[in-house]
ChimeraX commands (.cxc) that place a marker at each C-alpha (Angstrom):
marker #1 position 117.42,88.70,130.25 radius 0.5
marker #1 position 121.15,88.00,130.54 radius 0.5
marker #1 position 122.56,84.54,131.30 radius 0.5
marker #1 position 124.99,85.37,134.11 radius 0.5
marker #1 position 123.14,83.35,136.74 radius 0.5
marker #1 position 122.35,80.56,134.29 radius 0.5
marker #1 position 126.04,80.12,133.42 radius 0.5
marker #1 position 127.11,80.47,137.04 radius 0.5
marker #1 position 124.80,77.60,138.01 radius 0.5
marker #1 position 125.74,75.58,134.92 radius 0.5
marker #1 position 129.44,75.91,135.78 radius 0.5
marker #1 position 128.81,75.16,139.48 radius 0.5
marker #1 position 130.13,78.51,140.69 radius 0.5
marker #1 position 128.94,80.50,143.70 radius 0.5
marker #1 position 128.17,84.21,143.73 radius 0.5
marker #1 position 131.11,84.65,146.08 radius 0.5
marker #1 position 133.54,83.07,143.59 radius 0.5
marker #1 position 132.35,85.23,140.72 radius 0.5
marker #1 position 132.28,88.41,142.82 radius 0.5
marker #1 position 135.83,87.81,144.01 radius 0.5
marker #1 position 136.97,87.21,140.44 radius 0.5
marker #1 position 135.41,90.52,139.34 radius 0.5
marker #1 position 136.52,92.30,142.52 radius 0.5
marker #1 position 132.97,93.43,143.26 radius 0.5
marker #1 position 130.47,92.72,146.03 radius 0.5
marker #1 position 128.07,89.78,145.93 radius 0.5
marker #1 position 125.23,92.31,146.03 radius 0.5
marker #1 position 126.52,93.98,142.87 radius 0.5
marker #1 position 126.72,90.60,141.15 radius 0.5
marker #1 position 123.16,89.85,142.28 radius 0.5
marker #1 position 122.02,93.12,140.65 radius 0.5
marker #1 position 123.73,92.07,137.40 radius 0.5
marker #1 position 122.12,88.62,137.48 radius 0.5
marker #1 position 118.63,90.07,138.01 radius 0.5
marker #1 position 119.06,92.75,135.40 radius 0.5
marker #1 position 118.77,95.54,137.97 radius 0.5
marker #1 position 122.15,96.97,136.97 radius 0.5
marker #1 position 124.00,96.85,133.66 radius 0.5
marker #1 position 127.65,95.73,133.80 radius 0.5
marker #1 position 130.26,97.88,132.08 radius 0.5
marker #1 position 131.77,96.53,128.87 radius 0.5
marker #1 position 134.98,95.43,130.61 radius 0.5
marker #1 position 132.86,93.51,133.14 radius 0.5
marker #1 position 130.93,91.78,130.35 radius 0.5
marker #1 position 134.24,90.82,128.75 radius 0.5
marker #1 position 135.68,89.58,132.05 radius 0.5
marker #1 position 132.59,87.43,132.69 radius 0.5
marker #1 position 132.66,86.09,129.12 radius 0.5
marker #1 position 136.31,85.11,129.55 radius 0.5
marker #1 position 135.57,83.50,132.91 radius 0.5
marker #1 position 132.74,81.36,131.48 radius 0.5
marker #1 position 134.50,80.89,128.11 radius 0.5
marker #1 position 131.48,82.13,126.14 radius 0.5
marker #1 position 130.97,85.05,123.75 radius 0.5
marker #1 position 129.67,88.29,125.28 radius 0.5
marker #1 position 126.60,88.09,123.03 radius 0.5
marker #1 position 125.55,84.76,124.56 radius 0.5
marker #1 position 126.18,86.05,128.07 radius 0.5
marker #1 position 123.99,89.07,127.33 radius 0.5
marker #1 position 121.07,86.83,126.31 radius 0.5
marker #1 position 121.26,86.64,122.53 radius 0.5
marker #1 position 120.41,83.41,120.71 radius 0.5
marker #1 position 119.12,80.37,122.58 radius 0.5
marker #1 position 120.25,78.90,125.87 radius 0.5
marker #1 position 122.13,75.62,126.03 radius 0.5
marker #1 position 119.46,74.15,128.29 radius 0.5
marker #1 position 116.65,75.00,125.85 radius 0.5
marker #1 position 118.41,73.42,122.88 radius 0.5
marker #1 position 119.18,70.24,124.85 radius 0.5
marker #1 position 115.56,70.00,126.00 radius 0.5
marker #1 position 114.19,70.65,122.51 radius 0.5
marker #1 position 116.48,68.05,120.92 radius 0.5
marker #1 position 115.34,65.44,123.42 radius 0.5
marker #1 position 111.67,66.26,122.80 radius 0.5
marker #1 position 112.19,66.02,119.04 radius 0.5
marker #1 position 113.94,62.66,119.39 radius 0.5
marker #1 position 110.96,61.32,121.33 radius 0.5
marker #1 position 108.24,62.94,119.20 radius 0.5
marker #1 position 109.81,62.10,115.82 radius 0.5
marker #1 position 110.82,58.51,116.56 radius 0.5
marker #1 position 109.83,56.39,113.59 radius 0.5
marker #1 position 109.47,59.40,111.28 radius 0.5
marker #1 position 111.93,58.58,108.51 radius 0.5
marker #1 position 111.67,62.12,107.12 radius 0.5
marker #1 position 112.83,63.77,110.34 radius 0.5
marker #1 position 116.46,64.87,110.62 radius 0.5
marker #1 position 116.18,64.53,114.38 radius 0.5
marker #1 position 116.22,60.74,114.04 radius 0.5
marker #1 position 119.92,61.08,113.16 radius 0.5
marker #1 position 120.55,62.05,116.78 radius 0.5
marker #1 position 119.63,58.52,117.83 radius 0.5
marker #1 position 122.38,57.18,115.57 radius 0.5
marker #1 position 124.85,59.85,116.70 radius 0.5
marker #1 position 124.31,59.10,120.39 radius 0.5
marker #1 position 124.36,55.33,119.85 radius 0.5
marker #1 position 127.80,55.41,118.26 radius 0.5
marker #1 position 129.27,57.60,121.01 radius 0.5
marker #1 position 127.86,55.99,124.15 radius 0.5
marker #1 position 130.57,54.33,126.25 radius 0.5
marker #1 position 130.63,51.70,128.97 radius 0.5
marker #1 position 131.16,54.55,131.43 radius 0.5
marker #1 position 128.02,56.25,130.16 radius 0.5
marker #1 position 126.00,53.07,130.53 radius 0.5
marker #1 position 127.25,52.60,134.09 radius 0.5
marker #1 position 126.48,56.24,134.92 radius 0.5
marker #1 position 122.96,56.05,133.47 radius 0.5
marker #1 position 122.17,52.79,135.24 radius 0.5
marker #1 position 123.42,54.05,138.61 radius 0.5
marker #1 position 122.07,57.60,138.39 radius 0.5
marker #1 position 118.63,56.90,136.95 radius 0.5
marker #1 position 118.09,53.41,138.39 radius 0.5
marker #1 position 118.06,51.75,134.98 radius 0.5
marker #1 position 119.15,48.35,133.72 radius 0.5
marker #1 position 120.58,49.09,130.29 radius 0.5
marker #1 position 123.01,46.88,128.39 radius 0.5
marker #1 position 122.23,47.28,124.68 radius 0.5
marker #1 position 120.13,49.42,122.33 radius 0.5
marker #1 position 120.66,52.13,124.92 radius 0.5
marker #1 position 119.24,55.14,123.10 radius 0.5
marker #1 position 116.25,53.30,121.63 radius 0.5
marker #1 position 115.24,52.11,125.08 radius 0.5
marker #1 position 115.63,55.57,126.59 radius 0.5
marker #1 position 113.41,57.04,123.86 radius 0.5
marker #1 position 110.81,54.28,124.15 radius 0.5
marker #1 position 110.59,54.82,127.91 radius 0.5
marker #1 position 110.66,58.63,127.70 radius 0.5
marker #1 position 113.77,58.81,129.91 radius 0.5
marker #1 position 114.27,62.52,129.28 radius 0.5
marker #1 position 116.86,63.13,131.99 radius 0.5
marker #1 position 119.05,60.30,130.75 radius 0.5
marker #1 position 118.70,61.51,127.15 radius 0.5
marker #1 position 119.58,65.06,128.22 radius 0.5
marker #1 position 122.75,63.72,129.79 radius 0.5
marker #1 position 123.78,61.98,126.55 radius 0.5
marker #1 position 122.88,64.96,124.35 radius 0.5
marker #1 position 124.81,67.38,126.56 radius 0.5
marker #1 position 127.86,65.08,126.52 radius 0.5
marker #1 position 127.85,63.75,122.97 radius 0.5
marker #1 position 126.39,66.41,120.66 radius 0.5
marker #1 position 129.12,69.00,120.04 radius 0.5
marker #1 position 127.01,71.93,118.91 radius 0.5
marker #1 position 125.06,72.16,122.19 radius 0.5
marker #1 position 128.37,73.17,123.79 radius 0.5
marker #1 position 129.27,75.63,121.01 radius 0.5
marker #1 position 128.29,78.93,122.60 radius 0.5
marker #1 position 129.08,80.90,119.46 radius 0.5
marker #1 position 126.50,78.80,117.64 radius 0.5
marker #1 position 124.01,79.10,120.50 radius 0.5
marker #1 position 124.35,82.90,120.42 radius 0.5
marker #1 position 123.66,82.93,116.68 radius 0.5
marker #1 position 120.52,80.76,116.65 radius 0.5
marker #1 position 117.53,82.76,115.33 radius 0.5
marker #1 position 114.50,83.27,117.55 radius 0.5
marker #1 position 111.96,82.63,114.78 radius 0.5
marker #1 position 110.65,79.10,115.41 radius 0.5
marker #1 position 110.97,77.84,111.82 radius 0.5
marker #1 position 114.47,79.26,111.41 radius 0.5
marker #1 position 115.42,77.92,114.85 radius 0.5
marker #1 position 114.60,74.33,113.93 radius 0.5
marker #1 position 116.17,74.71,110.48 radius 0.5
marker #1 position 119.41,75.80,112.18 radius 0.5
marker #1 position 119.27,72.73,114.43 radius 0.5
marker #1 position 118.54,70.41,111.51 radius 0.5
marker #1 position 121.53,71.75,109.58 radius 0.5
marker #1 position 123.80,71.09,112.55 radius 0.5
marker #1 position 122.39,67.59,112.94 radius 0.5
marker #1 position 122.92,66.77,109.25 radius 0.5
marker #1 position 126.50,68.01,109.55 radius 0.5
marker #1 position 127.01,65.47,112.36 radius 0.5
marker #1 position 126.29,62.69,109.88 radius 0.5
marker #1 position 129.58,63.30,108.10 radius 0.5
marker #1 position 132.23,62.39,110.67 radius 0.5
marker #1 position 135.02,62.06,108.10 radius 0.5
marker #1 position 135.29,65.75,107.15 radius 0.5
marker #1 position 138.77,66.23,108.57 radius 0.5
marker #1 position 140.24,62.77,108.04 radius 0.5
marker #1 position 141.83,63.56,104.69 radius 0.5
marker #1 position 143.07,67.02,105.57 radius 0.5
marker #1 position 146.44,67.75,103.92 radius 0.5
marker #1 position 147.66,68.83,107.35 radius 0.5
marker #1 position 147.00,65.43,108.89 radius 0.5
marker #1 position 149.89,62.99,109.26 radius 0.5
marker #1 position 149.31,59.75,107.36 radius 0.5
marker #1 position 149.60,57.51,110.44 radius 0.5
marker #1 position 147.26,59.74,112.43 radius 0.5
marker #1 position 144.84,59.68,109.51 radius 0.5
marker #1 position 144.77,55.89,109.59 radius 0.5
marker #1 position 144.01,56.00,113.31 radius 0.5
marker #1 position 141.13,58.41,112.66 radius 0.5
marker #1 position 139.75,56.19,109.92 radius 0.5
marker #1 position 139.79,53.16,112.21 radius 0.5
marker #1 position 138.14,55.03,115.10 radius 0.5
marker #1 position 135.52,56.59,112.83 radius 0.5
marker #1 position 134.54,53.21,111.40 radius 0.5
marker #1 position 134.29,51.78,114.91 radius 0.5
marker #1 position 132.07,54.65,116.03 radius 0.5
marker #1 position 129.87,54.37,112.98 radius 0.5
marker #1 position 129.38,50.64,112.78 radius 0.5
marker #1 position 130.01,48.93,116.11 radius 0.5
marker #1 position 126.90,49.16,118.28 radius 0.5
marker #1 position 127.98,46.85,121.09 radius 0.5
marker #1 position 129.64,49.14,123.64 radius 0.5
marker #1 position 131.99,46.47,125.03 radius 0.5
marker #1 position 133.34,45.62,121.57 radius 0.5
marker #1 position 133.68,49.30,120.68 radius 0.5
marker #1 position 135.47,50.07,123.93 radius 0.5
marker #1 position 137.96,47.26,123.34 radius 0.5
marker #1 position 138.67,48.35,119.77 radius 0.5
marker #1 position 139.08,52.04,120.59 radius 0.5
marker #1 position 141.61,51.18,123.34 radius 0.5
marker #1 position 143.94,49.46,120.87 radius 0.5
marker #1 position 147.38,51.02,120.40 radius 0.5
marker #1 position 147.83,53.40,117.46 radius 0.5
marker #1 position 150.11,50.88,115.73 radius 0.5
marker #1 position 147.43,48.23,115.92 radius 0.5
marker #1 position 144.77,50.64,114.67 radius 0.5
marker #1 position 146.96,51.62,111.73 radius 0.5
marker #1 position 147.54,47.97,110.84 radius 0.5
marker #1 position 143.82,47.23,110.90 radius 0.5
marker #1 position 142.99,50.41,109.03 radius 0.5
marker #1 position 145.35,49.53,106.21 radius 0.5
marker #1 position 143.58,46.19,105.75 radius 0.5
marker #1 position 140.08,47.64,105.57 radius 0.5
marker #1 position 140.71,50.96,103.82 radius 0.5
marker #1 position 139.63,49.69,100.42 radius 0.5
marker #1 position 136.24,48.90,101.96 radius 0.5
marker #1 position 136.13,52.21,103.76 radius 0.5
marker #1 position 136.69,54.12,100.52 radius 0.5
marker #1 position 133.56,52.55,99.03 radius 0.5
marker #1 position 131.25,53.68,101.81 radius 0.5
marker #1 position 128.44,56.05,100.84 radius 0.5
marker #1 position 125.28,57.30,102.48 radius 0.5
marker #1 position 123.13,55.33,100.03 radius 0.5
marker #1 position 121.59,52.78,102.38 radius 0.5
marker #1 position 119.26,51.56,99.61 radius 0.5
marker #1 position 122.18,50.12,97.69 radius 0.5
marker #1 position 122.51,46.44,98.69 radius 0.5
marker #1 position 126.18,46.48,97.65 radius 0.5
marker #1 position 126.87,49.21,100.20 radius 0.5
marker #1 position 124.97,47.34,102.90 radius 0.5
marker #1 position 127.05,44.23,102.16 radius 0.5
marker #1 position 130.25,46.26,102.42 radius 0.5
marker #1 position 129.18,47.70,105.75 radius 0.5
marker #1 position 128.36,44.23,107.06 radius 0.5
marker #1 position 131.76,42.99,105.94 radius 0.5
marker #1 position 133.44,45.77,107.89 radius 0.5
marker #1 position 131.39,44.93,110.99 radius 0.5
marker #1 position 132.39,41.28,110.63 radius 0.5
marker #1 position 136.03,42.24,110.23 radius 0.5
marker #1 position 136.03,44.40,113.33 radius 0.5
marker #1 position 134.40,41.57,115.27 radius 0.5
marker #1 position 137.26,39.33,114.15 radius 0.5
marker #1 position 139.82,41.76,115.57 radius 0.5
marker #1 position 137.83,42.29,118.76 radius 0.5
marker #1 position 138.00,38.53,119.36 radius 0.5
marker #1 position 141.76,38.46,118.62 radius 0.5
marker #1 position 141.19,36.30,115.55 radius 0.5
marker #1 position 143.42,37.79,112.85 radius 0.5
marker #1 position 142.51,35.62,109.89 radius 0.5
marker #1 position 141.62,38.02,107.10 radius 0.5
marker #1 position 139.66,36.11,104.47 radius 0.5
marker #1 position 139.09,37.11,100.88 radius 0.5
marker #1 position 135.40,37.59,101.61 radius 0.5
marker #1 position 136.27,40.86,103.27 radius 0.5
marker #1 position 137.82,42.22,100.09 radius 0.5
marker #1 position 135.47,44.09,97.77 radius 0.5
marker #1 position 136.63,45.82,94.64 radius 0.5
marker link #1:1,2 radius 0.2
marker link #1:2,3 radius 0.2
marker link #1:3,4 radius 0.2
marker link #1:4,5 radius 0.2
marker link #1:5,6 radius 0.2
marker link #1:6,7 radius 0.2
marker link #1:7,8 radius 0.2
marker link #1:8,9 radius 0.2
marker link #1:9,10 radius 0.2
marker link #1:10,11 radius 0.2
marker link #1:11,12 radius 0.2
marker link #1:12,13 radius 0.2
marker link #1:13,14 radius 0.2
marker link #1:14,15 radius 0.2
marker link #1:15,16 radius 0.2
marker link #1:16,17 radius 0.2
marker link #1:17,18 radius 0.2
marker link #1:18,19 radius 0.2
marker link #1:19,20 radius 0.2
marker link #1:20,21 radius 0.2
marker link #1:21,22 radius 0.2
marker link #1:22,23 radius 0.2
marker link #1:23,24 radius 0.2
marker link #1:24,25 radius 0.2
marker link #1:25,26 radius 0.2
marker link #1:26,27 radius 0.2
marker link #1:27,28 radius 0.2
marker link #1:28,29 radius 0.2
marker link #1:29,30 radius 0.2
marker link #1:30,31 radius 0.2
marker link #1:31,32 radius 0.2
marker link #1:32,33 radius 0.2
marker link #1:33,34 radius 0.2
marker link #1:34,35 radius 0.2
marker link #1:35,36 radius 0.2
marker link #1:36,37 radius 0.2
marker link #1:37,38 radius 0.2
marker link #1:38,39 radius 0.2
marker link #1:39,40 radius 0.2
marker link #1:40,41 radius 0.2
marker link #1:41,42 radius 0.2
marker link #1:42,43 radius 0.2
marker link #1:43,44 radius 0.2
marker link #1:44,45 radius 0.2
marker link #1:45,46 radius 0.2
marker link #1:46,47 radius 0.2
marker link #1:47,48 radius 0.2
marker link #1:48,49 radius 0.2
marker link #1:49,50 radius 0.2
marker link #1:50,51 radius 0.2
marker link #1:51,52 radius 0.2
marker link #1:52,53 radius 0.2
marker link #1:53,54 radius 0.2
marker link #1:54,55 radius 0.2
marker link #1:55,56 radius 0.2
marker link #1:56,57 radius 0.2
marker link #1:57,58 radius 0.2
marker link #1:58,59 radius 0.2
marker link #1:59,60 radius 0.2
marker link #1:60,61 radius 0.2
marker link #1:61,62 radius 0.2
marker link #1:62,63 radius 0.2
marker link #1:63,64 radius 0.2
marker link #1:64,65 radius 0.2
marker link #1:65,66 radius 0.2
marker link #1:66,67 radius 0.2
marker link #1:67,68 radius 0.2
marker link #1:68,69 radius 0.2
marker link #1:69,70 radius 0.2
marker link #1:70,71 radius 0.2
marker link #1:71,72 radius 0.2
marker link #1:72,73 radius 0.2
marker link #1:73,74 radius 0.2
marker link #1:74,75 radius 0.2
marker link #1:75,76 radius 0.2
marker link #1:76,77 radius 0.2
marker link #1:77,78 radius 0.2
marker link #1:78,79 radius 0.2
marker link #1:79,80 radius 0.2
marker link #1:80,81 radius 0.2
marker link #1:81,82 radius 0.2
marker link #1:82,83 radius 0.2
marker link #1:83,84 radius 0.2
marker link #1:84,85 radius 0.2
marker link #1:85,86 radius 0.2
marker link #1:86,87 radius 0.2
marker link #1:87,88 radius 0.2
marker link #1:88,89 radius 0.2
marker link #1:89,90 radius 0.2
marker link #1:90,91 radius 0.2
marker link #1:91,92 radius 0.2
marker link #1:92,93 radius 0.2
marker link #1:93,94 radius 0.2
marker link #1:94,95 radius 0.2
marker link #1:95,96 radius 0.2
marker link #1:96,97 radius 0.2
marker link #1:97,98 radius 0.2
marker link #1:98,99 radius 0.2
marker link #1:99,100 radius 0.2
marker link #1:100,101 radius 0.2
marker link #1:101,102 radius 0.2
marker link #1:102,103 radius 0.2
marker link #1:103,104 radius 0.2
marker link #1:104,105 radius 0.2
marker link #1:105,106 radius 0.2
marker link #1:106,107 radius 0.2
marker link #1:107,108 radius 0.2
marker link #1:108,109 radius 0.2
marker link #1:109,110 radius 0.2
marker link #1:110,111 radius 0.2
marker link #1:111,112 radius 0.2
marker link #1:112,113 radius 0.2
marker link #1:113,114 radius 0.2
marker link #1:114,115 radius 0.2
marker link #1:115,116 radius 0.2
marker link #1:116,117 radius 0.2
marker link #1:117,118 radius 0.2
marker link #1:118,119 radius 0.2
marker link #1:119,120 radius 0.2
marker link #1:120,121 radius 0.2
marker link #1:121,122 radius 0.2
marker link #1:122,123 radius 0.2
marker link #1:123,124 radius 0.2
marker link #1:124,125 radius 0.2
marker link #1:125,126 radius 0.2
marker link #1:126,127 radius 0.2
marker link #1:127,128 radius 0.2
marker link #1:128,129 radius 0.2
marker link #1:129,130 radius 0.2
marker link #1:130,131 radius 0.2
marker link #1:131,132 radius 0.2
marker link #1:132,133 radius 0.2
marker link #1:133,134 radius 0.2
marker link #1:134,135 radius 0.2
marker link #1:135,136 radius 0.2
marker link #1:136,137 radius 0.2
marker link #1:137,138 radius 0.2
marker link #1:138,139 radius 0.2
marker link #1:139,140 radius 0.2
marker link #1:140,141 radius 0.2
marker link #1:141,142 radius 0.2
marker link #1:142,143 radius 0.2
marker link #1:143,144 radius 0.2
marker link #1:144,145 radius 0.2
marker link #1:145,146 radius 0.2
marker link #1:146,147 radius 0.2
marker link #1:147,148 radius 0.2
marker link #1:148,149 radius 0.2
marker link #1:149,150 radius 0.2
marker link #1:150,151 radius 0.2
marker link #1:151,152 radius 0.2
marker link #1:152,153 radius 0.2
marker link #1:153,154 radius 0.2
marker link #1:154,155 radius 0.2
marker link #1:155,156 radius 0.2
marker link #1:156,157 radius 0.2
marker link #1:157,158 radius 0.2
marker link #1:158,159 radius 0.2
marker link #1:159,160 radius 0.2
marker link #1:160,161 radius 0.2
marker link #1:161,162 radius 0.2
marker link #1:162,163 radius 0.2
marker link #1:163,164 radius 0.2
marker link #1:164,165 radius 0.2
marker link #1:165,166 radius 0.2
marker link #1:166,167 radius 0.2
marker link #1:167,168 radius 0.2
marker link #1:168,169 radius 0.2
marker link #1:169,170 radius 0.2
marker link #1:170,171 radius 0.2
marker link #1:171,172 radius 0.2
marker link #1:172,173 radius 0.2
marker link #1:173,174 radius 0.2
marker link #1:174,175 radius 0.2
marker link #1:175,176 radius 0.2
marker link #1:176,177 radius 0.2
marker link #1:177,178 radius 0.2
marker link #1:178,179 radius 0.2
marker link #1:179,180 radius 0.2
marker link #1:180,181 radius 0.2
marker link #1:181,182 radius 0.2
marker link #1:182,183 radius 0.2
marker link #1:183,184 radius 0.2
marker link #1:184,185 radius 0.2
marker link #1:185,186 radius 0.2
marker link #1:186,187 radius 0.2
marker link #1:187,188 radius 0.2
marker link #1:188,189 radius 0.2
marker link #1:189,190 radius 0.2
marker link #1:190,191 radius 0.2
marker link #1:191,192 radius 0.2
marker link #1:192,193 radius 0.2
marker link #1:193,194 radius 0.2
marker link #1:194,195 radius 0.2
marker link #1:195,196 radius 0.2
marker link #1:196,197 radius 0.2
marker link #1:197,198 radius 0.2
marker link #1:198,199 radius 0.2
marker link #1:199,200 radius 0.2
marker link #1:200,201 radius 0.2
marker link #1:201,202 radius 0.2
marker link #1:202,203 radius 0.2
marker link #1:203,204 radius 0.2
marker link #1:204,205 radius 0.2
marker link #1:205,206 radius 0.2
marker link #1:206,207 radius 0.2
marker link #1:207,208 radius 0.2
marker link #1:208,209 radius 0.2
marker link #1:209,210 radius 0.2
marker link #1:210,211 radius 0.2
marker link #1:211,212 radius 0.2
marker link #1:212,213 radius 0.2
marker link #1:213,214 radius 0.2
marker link #1:214,215 radius 0.2
marker link #1:215,216 radius 0.2
marker link #1:216,217 radius 0.2
marker link #1:217,218 radius 0.2
marker link #1:218,219 radius 0.2
marker link #1:219,220 radius 0.2
marker link #1:220,221 radius 0.2
marker link #1:221,222 radius 0.2
marker link #1:222,223 radius 0.2
marker link #1:223,224 radius 0.2
marker link #1:224,225 radius 0.2
marker link #1:225,226 radius 0.2
marker link #1:226,227 radius 0.2
marker link #1:227,228 radius 0.2
marker link #1:228,229 radius 0.2
marker link #1:229,230 radius 0.2
marker link #1:230,231 radius 0.2
marker link #1:231,232 radius 0.2
marker link #1:232,233 radius 0.2
marker link #1:233,234 radius 0.2
marker link #1:234,235 radius 0.2
marker link #1:235,236 radius 0.2
marker link #1:236,237 radius 0.2
marker link #1:237,238 radius 0.2
marker link #1:238,239 radius 0.2
marker link #1:239,240 radius 0.2
marker link #1:240,241 radius 0.2
marker link #1:241,242 radius 0.2
marker link #1:242,243 radius 0.2
marker link #1:243,244 radius 0.2
marker link #1:244,245 radius 0.2
marker link #1:245,246 radius 0.2
marker link #1:246,247 radius 0.2
marker link #1:247,248 radius 0.2
marker link #1:248,249 radius 0.2
marker link #1:249,250 radius 0.2
marker link #1:250,251 radius 0.2
marker link #1:251,252 radius 0.2
marker link #1:252,253 radius 0.2
marker link #1:253,254 radius 0.2
marker link #1:254,255 radius 0.2
marker link #1:255,256 radius 0.2
marker link #1:256,257 radius 0.2
marker link #1:257,258 radius 0.2
marker link #1:258,259 radius 0.2
marker link #1:259,260 radius 0.2
marker link #1:260,261 radius 0.2
marker link #1:261,262 radius 0.2
marker link #1:262,263 radius 0.2
marker link #1:263,264 radius 0.2
marker link #1:264,265 radius 0.2
marker link #1:265,266 radius 0.2
marker link #1:266,267 radius 0.2
view
């Protein structure tokens, strides 16, 4: 089955709007949506351009965006506490990206009272709708329609493809040291990446991220020697100490206390 209607609803478009864009009748569009008539190639291409998706996804190949979002949420809930599950990384990914605006939206929309440990509480309380909102907003690959169109239908391969994408999310510094990146902009990216990775309090994170680029560059220069020592080895106490030092340093800046002590320097 094609995804014309699914995308139309997802993009909040009416049949009339789409029909006028294609210069066809609403009845003809209805036939396309129900699979009663096959669009010509130029119509497929026009629809794909309108929705900004590949033709293959529009025609029904791969997996729908809604299914992947739902499956990710179910995996987050089912695999909570399973240290061998890649899907636990989604908790971390969402936690570092949630904003004050997101918290306000979730509280108002779903009648919640969240202030901290947002994602953990949503998982513990099985708040699927709220989790779907965060996944749809914060996980890039669920909005990558080329990826969605390429996802295999075989169940094992399907979840392997998702796990690979999730693991890739755990390396947010891939493009920071690109030779095409200006040095100052690179320093800004380093600062923002460290904030996203290590600052869990949304108010502190929001304040830090809103700093001017000049201020971010200044801070980044002071903590870059610590940043360079970061690894994914969370069993190494030295690494954990370094991470805690960075958190402490960012807290200092968030409170407008600019005394940089030697305890923050690790060689």
